[in-house]
VOPAGU-2260 file (C-alpha; in pm, 1 decimal, decimal comma):
REM VOPAGU-2260
SITE   aa  ch    i         X         Y         Z
SITE  MET   A    0    8899,3   11317,5   11744,3
SITE  ARG   A    1    8713,7   11164,1   11451,7
SITE  TYR   A    2    8723,6   10794,5   11365,2
SITE  VAL   A    3    8678,6   10708,7   10998,4
SITE  ALA   A    4    8633,9   10348,5   10888,6
SITE  VAL   A    5    8805,3   10260,0   10563,1
SITE  THR   A    6    8662,8    9941,6   10419,0
SITE  GLY   A    7    8730,0    9734,8   10111,3
SITE  VAL   A    8    8828,5    9394,2    9985,5
SITE  GLY   A    9    9108,9    9190,1   10135,2
SITE  ARG   A   10    9241,7    9096,2    9791,6
SITE  SER   A   11    9243,5    9402,9    9575,1
SITE  SER   A   12    9424,2    9544,3    9273,0
SITE  PRO   A   13    9730,7    9769,6    9279,7
SITE  GLU   A   14    9511,3   10061,6    9167,0
SITE  ILE   A   15    9256,4   10008,4    9445,5
SITE  ASP   A   16    9540,1    9972,3    9697,7
SITE  ARG   A   17    9690,3   10301,6    9573,2
SITE  LEU   A   18    9356,8   10476,3    9631,2
SITE  ALA   A   19    9324,8   10325,2    9979,3
SITE  GLU   A   20    9677,1   10421,9   10077,8
SITE  GLU   A   21    9612,3   10780,9    9973,8
SITE  VAL   A   22    9282,6   10787,4   10167,4
SITE  GLY   A   23    9464,1   10666,3   10478,9
SITE  ARG   A   24    9736,2   10927,1   10435,8
SITE  LEU   A   25    9484,6   11208,9   10386,3
SITE  LEU   A   26    9274,0   11105,0   10685,5
SITE  ALA   A   27    9582,0   11092,5   10908,2
SITE  GLY   A   28    9679,5   11437,0   10784,6
SITE  ARG   A   29    9341,5   11565,8   10899,6
SITE  GLY   A   30    9378,1   11419,4   11247,8
SITE  CYS   A   31    9146,2   11121,2   11206,4
SITE  VAL   A   32    9187,7   10774,7   11350,9
SITE  VAL   A   33    9170,3   10526,4   11062,6
SITE  VAL   A   34    8961,5   10218,4   11149,6
SITE  THR   A   35    8993,0    9904,8   10935,2
SITE  GLY   A   36    8922,1    9533,5   10944,6
SITE  GLY   A   37    9294,9    9492,2   10998,8
SITE  LEU   A   38    9382,3    9242,2   10727,3
SITE  GLY   A   39    9518,4    9273,4   10370,2
SITE  GLY   A   40    9423,1    9459,6   10054,0
SITE  VAL   A   41    9238,5    9786,6   10108,4
SITE  MET   A   42    9268,0    9747,2   10486,6
SITE  GLU   A   43    9646,6    9705,5   10470,8
SITE  ALA   A   44    9692,1    9987,8   10220,0
SITE  ALA   A   45    9481,3   10240,2   10413,9
SITE  SER   A   46    9660,3   10143,2   10734,9
SITE  ARG   A   47   10000,1   10182,6   10569,5
SITE  GLY   A   48    9910,8   10526,4   10434,2
SITE  ALA   A   49    9785,2   10647,2   10771,0
SITE  ALA   A   50   10077,0   10502,9   10968,0
SITE  GLU   A   51   10338,1   10642,5   10729,1
SITE  ALA   A   52   10174,2   10985,4   10765,2
SITE  GLY   A   53   10204,1   10961,3   11143,9
SITE  GLY   A   54    9837,5   10882,9   11202,2
SITE  GLN   A   55    9663,5   10640,7   11434,4
SITE  VAL   A   56    9530,9   10309,5   11302,7
SITE  LEU   A   57    9278,9   10089,1   11482,1
SITE  ALA   A   58    9240,2    9738,4   11337,1
SITE  ILE   A   59    8937,7    9525,8   11425,6
SITE  VAL   A   60    9025,0    9170,7   11321,2
SITE  PRO   A   61    8785,9    8878,5   11278,0
SITE  GLY   A   62    8998,5    8624,6   11464,7
SITE  THR   A   63    9119,6    8583,1   11820,8
SITE  ASP   A   64    9486,2    8674,9   11766,5
SITE  ARG   A   65    9592,4    9038,4   11756,0
SITE  LEU   A   66    9905,3    8929,3   11568,2
SITE  ASP   A   67    9686,6    8860,5   11263,0
SITE  ALA   A   68    9650,0    9236,1   11207,0
SITE  THR   A   69    9848,6    9440,2   10959,9
SITE  ARG   A   70   10179,2    9556,3   11104,8
SITE  HIS   A   71   10067,0    9915,3   11040,3
SITE  ALA   A   72    9799,9    9904,3   11310,8
SITE  GLY   A   73    9882,6   10081,2   11634,3
SITE  LEU   A   74    9585,2    9931,3   11818,0
SITE  VAL   A   75    9416,4    9599,3   11750,5
SITE  VAL   A   76    9088,2    9452,3   11869,0
SITE  ALA   A   77    9066,6    9073,9   11826,0
SITE  THR   A   78    8695,2    8998,6   11812,0
SITE  GLY   A   79    8678,9    8626,0   11749,0
SITE  ALA   A   80    8357,8    8717,6   11568,2
SITE  GLY   A   81    8448,9    8625,6   11210,2
SITE  GLN   A   82    8260,6    8829,8   10953,6
SITE  ALA   A   83    8035,0    8966,9   11224,8
SITE  ARG   A   84    8324,8    9198,4   11304,9
SITE  ASN   A   85    8212,7    9399,4   11000,4
SITE  MET   A   86    7949,1    9557,1   11222,7
SITE  ALA   A   87    8213,1    9663,0   11475,4
SITE  VAL   A   88    8423,1    9821,9   11199,2
SITE  ALA   A   89    8119,8   10003,9   11057,1
SITE  LEU   A   90    7995,8   10132,9   11391,9
SITE  THR   A   91    8336,4   10234,8   11526,6
SITE  GLY   A   92    8374,9   10486,5   11246,7
SITE  ASP   A   93    8195,1   10819,3   11271,9
SITE  ALA   A   94    8192,5   10796,4   10891,2
SITE  MET   A   95    8302,0   10538,4   10636,2
SITE  ILE   A   96    8493,1   10545,5   10311,1
SITE  ALA   A   97    8428,7   10222,5   10118,9
SITE  ILE   A   98    8681,6   10151,4    9844,0
SITE  GLY   A   99    8614,2    9902,1    9566,1
SITE  VAL   A  100    8347,8    9632,9    9562,1
SITE  GLY   A  101    8306,8    9318,4    9766,6
SITE  TRP   A  102    8032,6    9147,7    9965,9
SITE  GLY   A  103    8198,6    9219,7   10298,9
SITE  THR   A  104    8234,5    9583,7   10200,9
SITE  LEU   A  105    7868,5    9596,9   10105,5
SITE  SER   A  106    7771,2    9454,0   10444,8
SITE  GLU   A  107    7979,1    9720,3   10619,1
SITE  ILE   A  108    7810,8    9992,1   10411,7
SITE  GLY   A  109    7471,7    9851,4   10513,9
SITE  HIS   A  110    7561,3    9846,5   10884,1
SITE  ALA   A  111    7694,5   10202,2   10869,7
SITE  ARG   A  112    7392,6   10341,8   10685,7
SITE  LYS   A  113    7146,5   10155,3   10909,1
SITE  ALA   A  114    7313,7   10326,6   11206,7
SITE  GLY   A  115    7296,2   10667,1   11037,0
SITE  ARG   A  116    7667,5   10695,0   10963,8
SITE  PRO   A  117    7765,8   10881,5   10645,8
SITE  VAL   A  118    7930,4   10665,7   10380,3
SITE  VAL   A  119    8134,1   10764,7   10076,5
SITE  THR   A  120    8225,7   10516,6    9803,3
SITE  LEU   A  121    8540,6   10537,8    9593,4
SITE  ALA   A  122    8574,0   10311,3    9289,0
SITE  GLY   A  123    8266,9   10132,8    9419,2
SITE  TRP   A  124    7892,8   10101,9    9401,4
SITE  GLU   A  125    7640,5   10369,8    9329,5
SITE  LEU   A  126    7393,8   10333,1    9614,7
SITE  GLU   A  127    7099,8   10541,6    9728,7
SITE  GLY   A  128    7192,2   10760,2   10025,0
SITE  VAL   A  129    7564,7   10707,5    9973,4
SITE  ALA   A  130    7797,5   10975,3    9835,4
SITE  ARG   A  131    8034,5   10882,3    9552,5
SITE  ALA   A  132    8382,9   11022,3    9506,8
SITE  ARG   A  133    8615,8   11012,0    9207,3
SITE  THR   A  134    8941,6   11067,8    9395,9
SITE  PRO   A  135    9081,6   11000,5    9742,9
SITE  GLY   A  136    9074,7   11374,6    9813,1
SITE  GLU   A  137    8707,0   11398,5    9719,2
SITE  ALA   A  138    8628,9   11097,0    9938,7
SITE  VAL   A  139    8801,6   11243,8   10243,0
SITE  ASP   A  140    8650,6   11588,9   10182,4
SITE  ALA   A  141    8301,0   11436,8   10155,4
SITE  ALA   A  142    8343,5   11231,2   10473,3
SITE  MET   A  143    8470,6   11533,3   10667,0
SITE  ALA   A  144    8192,4   11755,0   10532,9
SITE  ALA   A  145    7932,7   11496,3   10639,0
SITE  LEU   A  146    8079,6   11511,5   10988,7
SITE  GLY   A  147    8070,7   11890,1   11002,1
SITE  GLY   A  148    8431,7   11961,4   10905,4
SITE  ASP   A  149    8777,0   11862,8   11023,8
SITE  PRO   A  150    8820,2   11731,7   11377,8
SITE  VAL   A  151    8920,3   11972,1   11651,2
SITE  GLU   A  152    9229,7   11864,8   11843,7
């Protein structure tokens, strides 16, 4: 089973949330566990999309209370680590899809790339060594291709 981190800002726009929800739905449809930071915005939208598609969602929250996580998460890790939890999100995913722009998102991209994880951006930065996608489908396809194809059940 593949784990794919979906990262992005906690306060996003309706358009960014729509993209994130579709990414979550598509990942769930391909048998992936969706890993997020467990809070609002992109994290909430991707979790909602995955959960509504019958997928598994793992939320890694910055605080000490699992109840802080989005209601769409099936599993929650309460780190008590604040923003340092970004590293846990980045390294739990076998790949990452980063949606939109934000400093926390950029830190997660950095952690993932430093660890050799493939990263795809959607509606985000153009960064060396990071694939860019124009649509949720392209983002999911690129992440799966970087991992050698769809997961085997």
